[in-house]
N, CA, C and O of each residue as an XYZ file, in Angstrom:
948
protein
N     102.604   -148.993     89.736
C     102.813   -149.111     88.357
C     102.088   -150.334     87.783
O     101.704   -151.153     88.618
N     101.844   -150.584     86.506
C     101.229   -151.741     85.979
C     101.929   -152.096     84.626
O     102.094   -151.218     83.779
N     102.305   -153.274     84.441
C     102.771   -153.661     83.112
C     101.751   -154.211     82.209
O     100.611   -154.411     82.629
N     102.104   -154.486     80.918
C     101.214   -154.999     79.999
C     100.715   -156.407     80.537
O      99.521   -156.664     80.382
N     101.440   -157.231     81.085
C     100.950   -158.508     81.345
C      99.969   -158.398     82.647
O      98.926   -159.050     82.701
N     100.369   -157.561     83.643
C      99.530   -157.321     84.835
C      98.109   -156.561     84.329
O      97.046   -156.814     84.895
N      98.177   -155.793     83.430
C      97.004   -155.105     83.081
C      95.952   -156.174     82.396
O      94.743   -156.199     82.629
N      96.617   -156.995     81.560
C      95.673   -157.998     80.949
C      95.142   -158.925     81.907
O      93.991   -159.343     81.780
N      95.946   -159.313     82.937
C      95.316   -160.157     84.095
C      94.308   -159.544     84.823
O      93.298   -160.148     85.185
N      94.597   -158.010     85.128
C      93.583   -157.349     85.922
C      92.286   -157.261     85.242
O      91.260   -157.478     85.887
N      92.240   -156.958     83.979
C      91.083   -156.861     83.175
C      90.226   -158.180     83.314
O      89.009   -158.186     83.501
N      90.989   -159.243     83.203
C      90.269   -160.524     83.177
C      89.732   -160.940     84.571
O      88.666   -161.544     84.685
N      90.530   -160.585     85.657
C      90.241   -160.769     86.939
C      88.861   -159.876     87.436
O      87.879   -160.332     88.021
N      89.090   -158.534     87.037
C      87.829   -157.700     87.362
C      86.606   -158.035     86.745
O      85.532   -157.778     87.290
N      86.699   -158.655     85.518
C      85.362   -158.867     84.846
C      85.093   -160.410     84.977
O      84.161   -160.927     84.361
N      85.876   -161.090     85.742
C      85.629   -162.589     86.108
C      85.563   -163.425     84.865
O      84.680   -164.271     84.722
N      86.491   -163.197     83.961
C      86.486   -163.887     82.655
C      87.806   -164.601     82.545
O      88.650   -164.539     83.438
N      87.976   -165.327     81.355
C      89.270   -165.972     81.074
C      89.762   -165.641     79.691
O      89.086   -164.841     79.045
N      90.763   -166.110     79.192
C      91.313   -165.837     77.910
C      90.469   -166.576     76.857
O      90.661   -166.343     75.664
N      89.634   -167.373     77.221
C      88.568   -167.838     76.191
C      87.524   -166.890     75.842
O      87.018   -166.891     74.720
N      87.141   -165.987     76.869
C      86.107   -164.917     76.538
C      86.889   -163.617     76.151
O      86.644   -163.053     75.085
N      87.711   -163.206     76.911
C      88.565   -162.085     76.524
C      89.949   -162.434     76.098
O      90.881   -162.480     76.901
N      90.088   -162.712     74.662
C      91.286   -163.118     74.190
C      92.323   -161.988     74.239
O      92.036   -160.834     74.556
N      93.463   -162.379     73.924
C      94.542   -161.383     73.901
C      94.238   -160.251     72.890
O      94.461   -159.088     73.225
N      93.755   -160.533     71.712
C      93.488   -159.732     70.662
C      92.350   -158.835     71.077
O      92.391   -157.687     70.633
N      91.391   -159.152     71.816
C      90.184   -158.365     72.306
C      90.751   -157.376     73.542
O      90.380   -156.206     73.646
N      91.590   -157.936     74.354
C      92.092   -157.038     75.457
C      93.013   -156.009     74.823
O      92.987   -154.876     75.303
N      93.866   -156.280     73.750
C      94.656   -155.463     73.183
C      93.972   -154.248     72.581
O      94.466   -153.121     72.630
N      92.721   -154.558     71.969
C      91.854   -153.465     71.451
C      91.362   -152.666     72.625
O      91.281   -151.444     72.497
N      90.991   -153.302     73.876
C      90.541   -152.450     74.915
C      91.643   -151.422     75.320
O      91.382   -150.250     75.590
N      92.960   -151.985     75.340
C      94.035   -151.036     75.828
C      94.403   -149.866     74.718
O      94.665   -148.700     75.014
N      94.374   -150.360     73.507
C      94.472   -149.275     72.481
C      93.510   -148.168     72.540
O      93.865   -146.994     72.440
N      92.092   -148.601     72.729
C      91.178   -147.493     72.695
C      91.266   -146.726     73.946
O      90.958   -145.535     73.986
N      91.713   -147.435     75.046
C      91.732   -146.504     76.375
C      92.826   -145.624     76.242
O      92.681   -144.454     76.597
N      94.012   -146.056     75.733
C      95.160   -145.164     75.558
C      94.928   -143.965     74.641
O      95.437   -142.866     74.858
N      94.104   -144.244     73.568
C      93.683   -143.088     72.748
C      92.665   -142.168     73.537
O      92.772   -140.945     73.444
N      91.745   -142.709     74.262
C      90.845   -141.869     74.985
C      91.620   -141.032     75.924
O      91.390   -139.823     75.934
N      92.550   -141.553     76.747
C      93.284   -140.812     77.803
C      94.197   -139.577     77.008
O      94.362   -138.434     77.433
N      94.692   -140.109     75.834
C      95.496   -138.934     75.054
C      94.600   -137.820     74.674
O      94.991   -136.653     74.695
N      93.443   -138.153     74.337
C      92.534   -136.908     73.980
C      91.827   -136.341     75.160
O      91.179   -135.301     75.037
N      91.918   -136.970     76.303
C      91.260   -136.406     77.334
C      92.054   -135.403     78.276
O      91.546   -134.465     78.891
N      93.212   -135.723     78.277
C      94.175   -134.985     79.067
C      95.524   -134.716     78.356
O      96.033   -135.578     77.640
N      96.099   -133.493     78.567
C      97.405   -133.164     78.035
C      98.376   -133.437     78.994
O      98.455   -132.794     80.040
N      99.293   -134.566     78.631
C     100.414   -134.767     79.602
C     101.683   -134.403     79.031
O     101.818   -134.348     77.809
N     102.734   -134.120     79.919
C     104.096   -133.702     79.261
C     104.662   -134.756     78.450
O     105.469   -134.485     77.560
N     104.224   -136.169     78.745
C     104.984   -137.324     78.109
C     104.442   -137.232     76.624
O     105.065   -137.842     75.755
N     103.329   -136.513     76.291
C     102.909   -136.493     74.944
C     103.699   -135.294     74.105
O     103.567   -135.171     72.887
N     104.346   -134.625     74.730
C     104.880   -133.350     74.067
C     106.139   -133.837     73.327
O     106.813   -134.782     73.736
N     106.408   -133.153     72.243
C     107.649   -133.491     71.523
C     107.841   -132.320     70.443
O     107.116   -131.325     70.422
N     108.799   -132.525     69.632
C     109.157   -131.596     68.528
C     109.755   -132.317     67.562
O     110.342   -133.369     67.817
N     109.648   -131.756     66.221
C     110.299   -132.238     65.113
C     110.995   -131.131     64.414
O     110.542   -129.992     64.525
N     112.200   -131.395     63.606
C     112.820   -130.286     62.983
C     113.034   -130.791     61.452
O     113.010   -131.975     61.117
N     113.224   -129.814     60.680
C     113.462   -130.132     59.189
C     113.833   -128.724     58.565
O     114.208   -127.754     59.224
N     113.681   -128.762     57.280
C     113.972   -127.570     56.394
C     112.953   -127.349     55.361
O     112.369   -128.270     54.790
N     112.747   -126.053     55.128
C     111.737   -125.669     54.118
C     112.502   -125.803     52.768
O     113.707   -126.054     52.768
N     111.823   -125.640     51.667
C     112.364   -125.515     50.476
C     112.158   -124.143     49.821
O     111.063   -123.590     49.927
N     113.116   -123.602     49.183
C     113.017   -122.322     48.485
C     111.864   -122.481     47.469
O     111.671   -123.486     46.785
N     111.131   -121.357     47.466
C     110.106   -121.232     46.417
C     109.101   -122.330     46.531
O     108.538   -122.753     45.521
N     108.833   -122.848     47.815
C     107.793   -124.009     47.916
C     107.075   -123.643     49.148
O     107.657   -123.635     50.233
N     105.808   -123.335     49.018
C     104.945   -122.883     50.262
C     104.563   -123.985     51.118
O     104.157   -123.751     52.257
N     104.660   -125.217     50.656
C     104.188   -126.320     51.479
C     105.297   -127.083     52.247
O     106.357   -127.329     51.672
N     105.097   -127.443     53.453
C     105.966   -128.102     54.170
C     105.343   -129.433     54.699
O     104.373   -129.454     55.457
N     106.036   -130.622     54.196
C     105.555   -131.774     54.644
C     105.874   -132.192     56.066
O     107.058   -132.183     56.402
N     104.915   -132.568     56.965
C     105.269   -132.755     58.338
C     105.997   -133.938     58.522
O     105.644   -134.939     57.899
N     107.117   -133.988     59.405
C     107.999   -134.926     59.724
C     107.187   -136.258     60.149
O     106.202   -136.142     60.879
N     107.554   -137.358     59.746
C     106.771   -138.495     60.209
C     105.664   -138.960     59.268
O     105.012   -139.972     59.526
N     105.455   -138.237     58.197
C     104.295   -138.301     57.425
C     104.803   -138.982     56.111
O     105.749   -138.563     55.444
N     104.015   -140.135     55.817
C     104.516   -140.989     54.688
C     103.598   -140.647     53.585
O     102.452   -141.097     53.547
N     104.095   -139.839     52.663
C     103.295   -139.293     51.515
C     102.941   -140.356     50.484
O     101.980   -140.204     49.730
N     103.705   -141.409     50.458
C     103.441   -142.478     49.444
C     102.057   -143.156     49.863
O     101.286   -143.512     48.972
N     101.751   -143.329     51.134
C     100.673   -144.137     51.570
C      99.516   -143.089     51.976
O      98.340   -143.451     52.015
N      99.893   -141.845     52.258
C      98.866   -140.854     52.820
C      98.579   -141.221     54.224
O      97.539   -140.816     54.744
N      99.432   -141.970     54.889
C      99.295   -142.321     56.336
C     100.423   -142.003     57.102
O     101.529   -142.050     56.565
N     100.302   -141.675     58.318
C     101.528   -141.437     59.195
C     102.253   -142.677     59.355
O     101.631   -143.714     59.584
N     103.600   -142.662     59.249
C     104.337   -143.742     59.299
C     104.443   -144.414     60.695
O     104.675   -143.761     61.712
N     104.270   -145.682     60.681
C     104.358   -146.398     61.985
C     105.290   -147.599     61.862
O     105.194   -148.575     62.606
N     106.191   -147.486     60.896
C     106.902   -148.752     60.627
C     108.025   -148.983     61.644
O     108.637   -150.051     61.622
N     108.308   -148.071     62.494
C     109.404   -148.235     63.561
C     108.834   -148.002     64.994
O     107.866   -147.246     65.070
N     109.272   -148.508     66.027
C     108.645   -148.108     67.398
C     108.764   -146.618     67.780
O     108.106   -146.151     68.709
N     109.622   -145.883     67.039
C     109.772   -144.460     67.359
C     108.904   -143.522     66.586
O     108.932   -142.309     66.792
N     108.145   -144.077     65.708
C     107.171   -143.366     64.884
C     105.881   -143.011     65.643
O     105.408   -143.904     66.347
N     105.282   -141.888     65.596
C     104.159   -141.530     66.401
C     103.051   -140.821     65.465
O     103.323   -140.181     64.450
N     101.771   -141.041     65.972
C     100.738   -140.241     65.183
C     100.989   -138.814     65.674
O     101.247   -138.482     66.831
N     100.863   -137.980     64.537
C     100.743   -136.555     64.840
C      99.342   -136.071     65.238
O      98.410   -136.156     64.438
N      99.178   -135.534     66.545
C      97.852   -135.259     66.926
C      97.546   -133.736     66.669
O      96.521   -133.421     66.065
N      98.422   -132.805     67.121
C      98.193   -131.464     66.699
C      99.573   -130.667     66.946
O     100.457   -131.055     67.710
N      99.609   -129.599     66.247
C     100.760   -128.742     66.248
C     100.701   -127.587     67.371
O      99.734   -126.824     67.376
N     101.687   -127.461     68.281
C     101.629   -126.499     69.308
C     102.379   -125.266     68.948
O     102.050   -124.216     69.500
N     103.313   -125.276     68.115
C     103.887   -124.062     67.529
C     104.788   -124.484     66.283
O     105.127   -125.638     66.023
N     105.099   -123.387     65.589
C     106.105   -123.667     64.417
C     107.116   -122.382     64.543
O     106.711   -121.220     64.573
N     108.256   -122.703     64.600
C     109.537   -121.755     64.444
C     110.141   -121.823     63.290
O     110.223   -122.920     62.739
N     110.681   -120.682     62.696
C     111.593   -120.649     61.648
C     112.912   -120.117     62.154
O     112.907   -119.097     62.844
N     114.097   -120.763     61.846
C     115.362   -120.251     62.226
C     115.872   -119.281     60.932
O     115.976   -119.707     59.781
N     116.134   -118.059     61.302
C     116.565   -117.131     60.284
C     117.946   -117.170     59.684
O     118.182   -116.947     58.496
N     118.918   -117.498     60.683
C     120.246   -117.452     60.166
C     120.708   -118.985     60.114
O     120.123   -119.913     60.672
N     121.854   -119.071     59.347
C     122.327   -120.496     59.155
C     122.837   -121.192     60.446
O     122.883   -122.415     60.580
N     123.218   -120.277     61.388
C     123.781   -120.843     62.580
C     122.604   -121.267     63.653
O     122.884   -121.700     64.771
N     121.341   -121.103     63.212
C     120.232   -121.502     64.052
C     120.237   -120.734     65.318
O     119.814   -121.295     66.329
N     120.656   -119.544     65.376
C     120.584   -118.657     66.567
C     119.521   -117.737     66.714
O     119.157   -117.320     67.814
N     118.972   -117.381     65.545
C     117.872   -116.459     65.497
C     116.642   -117.061     65.030
O     116.675   -117.590     63.919
N     115.423   -117.073     65.774
C     114.251   -117.680     65.262
C     113.084   -116.931     65.538
O     113.134   -116.109     66.454
N     111.908   -117.103     64.810
C     110.767   -116.394     65.145
C     109.568   -117.408     65.010
O     109.554   -118.353     64.221
N     108.594   -117.088     65.866
C     107.349   -118.000     65.779
C     106.499   -117.539     64.604
O     106.320   -116.347     64.357
N     106.027   -118.453     63.950
C     104.941   -118.267     62.863
C     103.607   -118.144     63.379
O     103.304   -118.852     64.339
N     102.753   -117.345     62.885
C     101.418   -117.126     63.249
C     100.537   -118.135     62.686
O     100.675   -118.385     61.488
N      99.580   -118.805     63.412
C      98.571   -119.806     62.889
C      97.500   -118.899     62.433
O      96.986   -117.993     63.089
N      97.209   -119.287     61.129
C      95.890   -118.608     60.412
C      95.101   -119.745     59.694
O      95.595   -120.855     59.493
N      93.953   -119.420     59.356
C      93.029   -120.242     58.553
C      93.580   -120.592     57.275
O      94.366   -119.835     56.705
N      93.202   -121.742     56.765
C      93.537   -122.098     55.352
C      92.924   -121.014     54.364
O      93.506   -120.646     53.344
N      91.753   -120.572     54.754
C      91.075   -119.532     53.910
C      91.857   -118.311     53.798
O      91.845   -117.673     52.745
N      92.593   -117.908     54.893
C      93.594   -116.762     54.747
C      94.660   -117.088     53.737
O      95.074   -116.242     52.946
N      95.085   -118.293     53.774
C      96.150   -118.626     52.878
C      95.664   -118.483     51.433
O      96.376   -117.961     50.576
N      94.425   -118.962     51.175
C      93.921   -118.977     49.913
C      93.819   -117.482     49.394
O      94.046   -117.222     48.212
N      93.514   -116.631     50.201
C      93.380   -115.222     49.907
C      94.702   -114.595     49.622
O      94.939   -113.896     48.636
N      95.613   -114.929     50.648
C      97.112   -114.509     50.503
C      97.778   -114.860     49.269
O      98.519   -114.072     48.681
N      97.490   -116.195     48.812
C      98.027   -116.753     47.556
C      97.178   -116.689     46.380
O      97.153   -117.597     45.549
N      96.385   -115.485     46.282
C      95.566   -115.384     45.232
C      96.133   -115.474     43.815
O      95.524   -115.893     42.831
N      97.475   -114.987     43.860
C      98.357   -115.099     42.568
C      99.754   -115.412     42.988
O     100.688   -114.652     42.735
N      99.904   -116.647     43.693
C     101.176   -117.117     44.262
C     102.367   -117.172     43.232
O     102.111   -117.829     42.224
N     103.564   -116.631     43.292
C     104.505   -116.802     42.497
C     105.889   -116.583     43.244
O     105.850   -116.113     44.382
N     106.990   -116.867     42.721
C     108.205   -116.921     43.475
C     108.693   -115.454     43.751
O     109.488   -115.172     44.647
N     108.091   -114.486     42.821
C     108.561   -113.043     43.023
C     108.117   -112.558     44.326
O     108.654   -111.544     44.773
N     107.133   -113.197     45.045
C     106.641   -112.604     46.258
C     107.327   -113.406     47.469
O     106.860   -113.281     48.601
N     108.322   -114.146     47.253
C     108.987   -115.074     48.253
C     109.695   -114.140     49.248
O     110.262   -113.112     48.877
N     109.637   -114.534     50.509
C     110.414   -113.816     51.508
C     110.378   -114.699     52.816
O     109.987   -115.866     52.786
N     110.795   -114.090     53.930
C     110.781   -114.888     55.111
C     109.407   -115.212     55.664
O     108.584   -114.329     55.907
N     109.183   -116.498     55.854
C     107.775   -116.796     56.232
C     107.275   -116.141     57.580
O     108.070   -115.898     58.488
N     105.965   -115.873     57.669
C     105.287   -115.181     58.914
C     104.111   -115.979     59.392
O     103.727   -115.909     60.559
N     103.541   -116.738     58.485
C     102.129   -117.437     58.823
C     102.383   -118.899     58.471
O     103.247   -119.331     57.708
N     101.480   -119.578     59.160
C     101.245   -120.999     58.569
C      99.870   -121.422     58.949
O      99.245   -120.886     59.865
N      99.396   -122.444     58.185
C      98.010   -122.962     58.327
C      98.120   -124.537     58.026
O      99.014   -125.071     57.370
N      97.108   -125.124     58.594
C      97.000   -126.701     58.316
C      96.340   -126.940     57.088
O      95.132   -126.768     56.924
N      97.167   -127.355     56.186
C      96.731   -127.570     54.814
C      95.943   -128.924     54.496
O      94.919   -128.951     53.813
N      96.500   -129.955     55.030
C      95.823   -131.280     54.892
C      96.451   -132.175     56.144
O      97.133   -131.670     57.036
N      96.173   -133.331     56.082
C      96.434   -134.181     57.322
C      98.066   -134.282     57.475
O      98.569   -134.516     58.574
N      98.819   -134.098     56.351
C     100.296   -134.146     56.576
C     101.038   -133.086     55.996
O     102.229   -133.244     55.728
N     100.394   -131.929     55.759
C     101.085   -130.698     55.175
C     100.598   -129.433     55.824
O      99.423   -129.268     56.149
N     101.540   -128.561     55.997
C     101.231   -127.092     56.423
C     101.634   -126.277     55.367
O     102.532   -126.582     54.582
N     100.922   -125.142     55.331
C     101.326   -124.163     54.253
C     101.930   -122.840     55.043
O     101.432   -122.426     56.090
N     102.934   -122.310     54.476
C     103.599   -121.173     55.145
C     103.443   -119.912     54.039
O     103.282   -120.031     52.824
N     103.521   -118.884     54.687
C     103.418   -117.545     53.810
C     104.247   -116.490     54.531
O     104.340   -116.484     55.759
N     104.862   -115.579     53.727
C     105.143   -115.751     52.419
C     105.930   -117.108     52.011
O     106.465   -117.851     52.834
N     105.914   -117.318     50.568
C     106.712   -118.524     50.128
C     108.257   -118.195     50.532
O     108.882   -117.170     50.259
N     108.670   -119.245     51.196
C     110.276   -118.950     51.494
C     111.211   -118.637     50.359
O     111.240   -119.291     49.316
N     111.947   -117.636     50.611
C     112.918   -117.269     49.574
C     114.340   -117.905     49.686
O     115.283   -117.587     48.962
N     114.386   -118.859     50.697
C     115.677   -119.557     50.880
C     115.143   -120.707     51.705
O     113.968   -120.828     52.053
N     116.208   -121.602     51.999
C     116.081   -122.842     52.780
C     116.123   -122.245     54.308
O     116.997   -121.482     54.719
N     115.126   -122.686     54.994
C     115.153   -122.301     56.378
C     114.823   -123.553     57.370
O     113.850   -124.281     57.174
N     115.605   -123.705     58.303
C     115.393   -124.632     59.432
C     114.144   -124.335     60.142
O     113.934   -123.205     60.582
N     113.272   -125.334     60.282
C     112.060   -125.131     61.067
C     112.006   -126.111     62.374
O     112.532   -127.222     62.436
N     111.375   -125.566     63.246
C     111.065   -126.530     64.460
C     109.530   -126.558     64.762
O     108.940   -125.500     64.981
N     108.983   -127.567     64.774
C     107.459   -127.803     64.984
C     107.150   -128.528     66.288
O     107.432   -129.721     66.398
N     106.563   -127.825     67.309
C     106.210   -128.424     68.489
C     104.838   -129.217     68.321
O     103.862   -128.688     67.789
N     104.829   -130.474     68.791
C     103.645   -131.324     68.542
C     103.410   -131.968     69.908
O     104.165   -131.890     70.877
N     102.154   -132.669     69.828
C     101.796   -133.586     70.870
C     101.656   -134.860     70.101
O     101.161   -134.908     68.975
N     102.113   -135.892     70.762
C     102.114   -137.236     70.019
C     101.816   -138.332     71.068
O     102.219   -138.168     72.219
N     101.151   -139.405     70.732
C     100.871   -140.357     71.651
C     102.033   -141.314     71.779
O     102.635   -141.780     70.811
N     102.317   -141.585     73.112
C     103.435   -142.521     73.365
C     103.188   -143.862     72.831
O     102.038   -144.263     72.649
N     104.240   -144.582     72.570
C     104.186   -145.870     72.198
C     103.254   -146.759     73.090
O     103.544   -146.824     74.284
N     102.242   -147.401     72.664
C     101.288   -148.058     73.572
C     101.870   -149.350     74.061
O     102.843   -149.926     73.574
N     101.109   -149.755     75.146
C     101.390   -151.026     75.797
C     101.237   -152.314     74.871
O     100.251   -152.443     74.146
N     102.086   -153.103     74.917
C     101.825   -154.391     74.055
C     102.807   -155.487     74.650
O     103.561   -155.197     75.579
N     102.779   -156.638     74.140
C     103.609   -157.727     74.508
C     105.064   -157.390     74.321
O     105.926   -157.928     75.015
N     105.355   -156.469     73.352
C     106.669   -156.056     73.076
C     107.100   -154.713     73.721
O     108.233   -154.255     73.571
N     106.110   -154.098     74.462
C     106.310   -152.768     75.150
C     105.584   -152.848     76.528
O     104.417   -152.502     76.713
N     106.448   -153.363     77.488
C     105.753   -153.639     78.741
C     105.212   -152.613     79.555
O     104.269   -152.798     80.323
N     105.917   -151.314     79.365
C     105.426   -150.268     80.325
C     105.411   -148.903     79.451
O     106.138   -148.746     78.470
N     104.585   -148.030     79.883
C     104.422   -146.657     79.306
C     104.321   -145.792     80.494
O     104.130   -146.249     81.621
N     104.467   -144.390     80.201
C     104.521   -143.431     81.242
C     103.103   -143.645     82.038
O     103.049   -143.723     83.265
N     101.985   -143.728     81.192
C     100.694   -143.681     81.804
C     100.603   -145.013     82.654
O     100.093   -144.892     83.767
N     100.987   -146.128     82.312
C     100.837   -147.404     83.012
C     101.597   -147.274     84.273
O     101.142   -147.807     85.285
N     102.707   -146.620     84.314
C     103.683   -146.511     85.479
C     103.112   -145.533     86.421
O     102.979   -145.838     87.606
N     102.743   -144.309     85.944
C     102.362   -143.172     86.820
C     100.872   -143.022     87.057
O     100.435   -142.381     88.013
N     100.087   -143.640     86.148
C      98.461   -143.461     86.212
C      97.882   -144.739     86.031
O      97.039   -144.865     85.142
N      98.226   -145.782     86.788
C      97.617   -147.106     86.302
C      96.190   -147.250     86.549
O      95.500   -148.005     85.864
N      95.688   -146.498     87.579
C      94.245   -146.508     87.940
C      93.340   -145.853     86.710
O      92.207   -146.221     86.396
N      94.049   -144.881     86.141
C      93.182   -144.272     84.996
C      93.173   -145.236     83.829
O      92.142   -145.374     83.170
N      94.276   -145.909     83.546
C      94.399   -146.905     82.423
C      93.425   -148.014     82.671
O      92.648   -148.383     81.791
N      93.466   -148.584     83.948
C      92.739   -149.803     84.248
C      91.102   -149.429     84.153
O      90.247   -150.104     83.580
N      90.930   -148.323     84.785
C      89.362   -147.952     84.660
C      88.897   -147.743     83.220
O      87.838   -148.222     82.813
N      89.781   -146.960     82.405
C      89.213   -146.917     81.011
C      89.220   -148.322     80.276
O      88.370   -148.535     79.412
N      90.174   -149.296     80.607
C      90.023   -150.629     79.965
C      88.772   -151.210     80.481
O      88.048   -151.802     79.680
N      88.412   -151.114     81.764
C      87.319   -151.826     82.168
C      85.994   -151.177     81.662
O      84.974   -151.865     81.611
N      85.988   -149.971     81.316
C      84.855   -149.259     80.726
C      84.674   -150.041     79.337
O      83.558   -150.428     78.990
N      85.718   -150.238     78.626
C      85.691   -150.895     77.211
C      85.302   -152.312     77.564
O      84.388   -152.789     76.891
N      85.847   -153.073     78.517
C      85.502   -154.428     78.755
C      84.033   -154.728     78.980
O      83.461   -155.664     78.421
N      83.416   -153.845     79.872
C      81.988   -154.048     80.359
C      81.154   -153.728     79.292
O      80.092   -154.332     79.148
N      81.554   -152.732     78.421
C      80.659   -152.500     77.206
C      80.804   -153.627     76.304
O      79.805   -153.878     75.630
N      81.738   -154.301     76.155
C      81.798   -155.535     75.260
C      81.146   -156.563     75.890
O      80.597   -157.359     75.127
N      81.046   -156.782     77.114
C      80.495   -157.875     77.949
C      78.800   -157.454     78.100
O      78.014   -158.215     78.662
N      78.456   -156.368     77.615
C      77.080   -155.876     77.656
C      76.584   -156.028     79.211
O      75.656   -156.743     79.589
N      77.398   -155.208     80.010
C      77.246   -155.048     81.428
C      77.088   -153.573     81.685
O      78.065   -153.005     82.173
N      75.955   -152.830     81.419
C      76.004   -151.372     81.521
C      76.118   -150.837     83.007
O      76.625   -149.735     83.222
N      75.667   -151.589     83.965
C      75.699   -151.189     85.333
C      77.166   -151.207     85.718
O      77.610   -150.220     86.305
N      77.895   -152.147     85.467
C      79.221   -152.258     85.745
C      80.174   -151.245     85.064
O      81.168   -150.778     85.620
N      79.765   -150.945     83.779
C      80.385   -150.050     82.879
C      80.268   -148.652     83.456
O      81.222   -147.877     83.388
N      79.079   -148.303     84.040
C      78.902   -147.050     84.680
C      79.783   -146.890     85.846
O      80.400   -145.844     86.051
N      79.849   -147.950     86.633
C      80.794   -147.804     87.875
C      82.199   -147.556     87.421
O      82.893   -146.773     88.070
N      82.663   -148.139     86.395
C      84.129   -147.768     86.118
C      84.226   -146.461     85.300
O      85.248   -145.775     85.302
N      83.057   -146.132     84.565
C      83.162   -144.829     83.864
C      83.302   -143.663     84.965
O      83.974   -142.661     84.723
N      82.656   -143.842     86.144
C      82.726   -142.823     87.214
C      84.167   -143.022     87.881
O      84.714   -142.025     88.353
N      84.775   -144.204     87.939
C      86.054   -144.264     88.470
C      87.119   -143.793     87.573
O      88.168   -143.372     88.061
N      86.933   -143.830     86.281
C      87.764   -143.336     85.277
C      87.731   -141.728     85.368
O      88.802   -141.122     85.403
N      86.507   -141.033     85.405
C      86.470   -139.632     85.521
C      87.122   -139.199     86.886
O      87.877   -138.226     86.874
N      86.900   -139.794     87.935
C      87.478   -139.396     89.161
C      89.076   -139.522     89.070
O      89.765   -138.599     89.504
N      89.606   -140.554     88.561
C      91.106   -140.800     88.543
C      91.693   -139.834     87.488
O      92.791   -139.320     87.700
N      90.989   -139.567     86.340
C      91.361   -138.617     85.372
C      91.434   -137.281     86.017
O      92.451   -136.601     85.884
N      90.403   -136.860     86.716
C      90.522   -135.558     87.231
C      91.578   -135.378     88.296
O      92.088   -134.269     88.454
N      91.898   -136.311     88.960
C      93.003   -136.275     89.963
C      94.390   -136.013     89.022
O      95.177   -135.103     89.281
N      94.550   -136.860     88.002
C      95.748   -136.902     87.121
C      95.729   -135.479     86.436
O      96.819   -134.914     86.351
N      94.833   -134.964     86.035
C      94.732   -133.559     85.411
C      95.016   -132.493     86.405
O      95.688   -131.523     86.055
N      94.578   -132.588     87.564
C      94.916   -131.665     88.667
C      96.366   -131.625     88.978
O      96.942   -130.555     89.177
N      96.995   -132.830     89.027
C      98.432   -132.922     89.333
C      99.245   -132.413     88.069
O     100.151   -131.599     88.249
N      98.968   -132.840     86.883
C      99.921   -132.572     85.669
C      99.504   -131.114     85.171
O     100.368   -130.302     84.841
N      98.287   -130.850     85.135
C      97.983   -129.530     84.499
C      97.779   -128.320     85.515
O      97.783   -127.139     85.168
N      97.611   -128.750     86.739
C      97.586   -127.852     87.861
C      98.747   -127.644     88.750
O      99.499   -126.679     88.612
N      98.897   -128.542     89.658
C     100.201   -128.377     90.524
C     101.427   -128.400     89.739
O     102.335   -127.647     90.093
N     101.596   -129.184     88.683
C     102.847   -129.180     88.095
C     103.244   -127.857     87.336
O     104.384   -127.439     87.131
N     102.035   -127.291     86.963
C     102.356   -125.945     86.276
C     102.491   -124.757     87.186
O     102.632   -123.633     86.705
N     102.457   -124.942     88.346
C     102.643   -123.944     89.392
C     104.053   -123.447     89.607
O     104.973   -124.224     89.350
N     104.318   -122.235     90.052
C     105.623   -121.717     90.478
C     105.434   -120.913     91.802
O     104.841   -119.836     91.851
N     106.018   -121.568     92.906
C     105.675   -120.897     94.189
C     106.265   -119.492     94.182
O     105.668   -118.673     94.882
N     107.260   -119.105     93.557
C     107.789   -117.757     93.554
C     106.707   -116.770     92.863
O     106.526   -115.635     93.303
N     106.030   -117.262     91.794
C     105.073   -116.354     91.088
C     103.615   -116.543     91.555
O     102.785   -115.636     91.612
N     103.399   -117.879     91.894
C     102.008   -118.209     92.227
C     101.696   -118.375     93.623
O     100.524   -118.462     93.987
N     102.747   -118.430     94.506
C     102.679   -118.671     95.890
C     102.521   -120.078     96.270
O     102.203   -120.873     95.386
N     102.710   -120.509     97.534
C     102.570   -121.914     97.866
C     101.201   -122.282     97.802
O     100.337   -121.444     98.055
N     100.890   -123.543     97.465
C      99.601   -124.113     97.334
C      98.978   -124.175     98.567
O      99.615   -124.731     99.462
N      97.841   -123.716     98.833
C      97.127   -123.630    100.122
C      95.763   -124.289     99.922
O      94.974   -123.948     99.041
N      95.538   -125.330    100.875
C      94.196   -126.114    100.732
C      93.449   -125.787    102.015
O      94.026   -125.871    103.099
N      92.248   -125.435    101.921
C      91.413   -125.257    103.250
C      90.846   -126.488    103.675
O      90.172   -127.142    102.880
N      91.051   -126.902    104.905
C      90.605   -128.128    105.540
C      89.701   -127.787    106.763
O      90.068   -126.965    107.603
N      88.580   -128.403    106.834
C      87.724   -128.239    107.953
C      88.339   -128.605    109.316
O      89.062   -129.597    109.420
N      88.059   -127.821    110.346
C      88.590   -128.072    111.649
C      87.659   -127.604    112.713
O      86.925   -126.644    112.479
N      87.635   -128.196    113.841
C      86.776   -127.938    114.981
C      87.264   -126.628    115.663
O      88.470   -126.411    115.789
N      86.372   -125.804    116.079
C      86.766   -124.585    116.751
C      87.490   -125.056    118.186
O      87.063   -126.079    118.720
N      88.365   -124.462    118.685
C      89.124   -124.752    119.938
C      88.228   -124.475    121.031
O      88.604   -124.632    122.192
């Protein structure tokens, strides 16, 4: 595992620099860029989450939870606020007791424009479709004829490493991936392309192992998939 302080020290040690060359602000940028790169390169369970809320009757638009409409930016005013990366699913609960639900089908915004050629409340019903309307809004169709509870499955980046957040799932469970990504950023900054290529290869190797573990082995079920078997070379007896 690697803490924030340890990672900062490792970056300076590997690059043989000090805090006069790689200041805290610069290293923090390396860490932020690296965390965002890992987030986009591999889907980890620690990025999965969901949000709940309610539709409005006779309103086909749903504001995504965590979105700050007043600033048109995703709210990050508290440590528990996360950037919305993508939507994995949208469910609508049909009954008030939230016992019956169905998944909405993802369609293009063009489909919605055609569907709502003449939108009015007279065509309101239980929603069946959704589309990404803009950065903080989804459109649903038909227009809800009542208030429905919804559940939106999302991927979200975990709160990053900082002086106020010493550990993350990635820093604890995949420290080599994070360190290699940071060193790629560091050697690009230091104009050392040969060293950057070395750590780019290290990053790709460690990321591949992480993906194999998280997206391969972790997704297996021995009952359905069988026990994992790996062929190893051996000498003939």
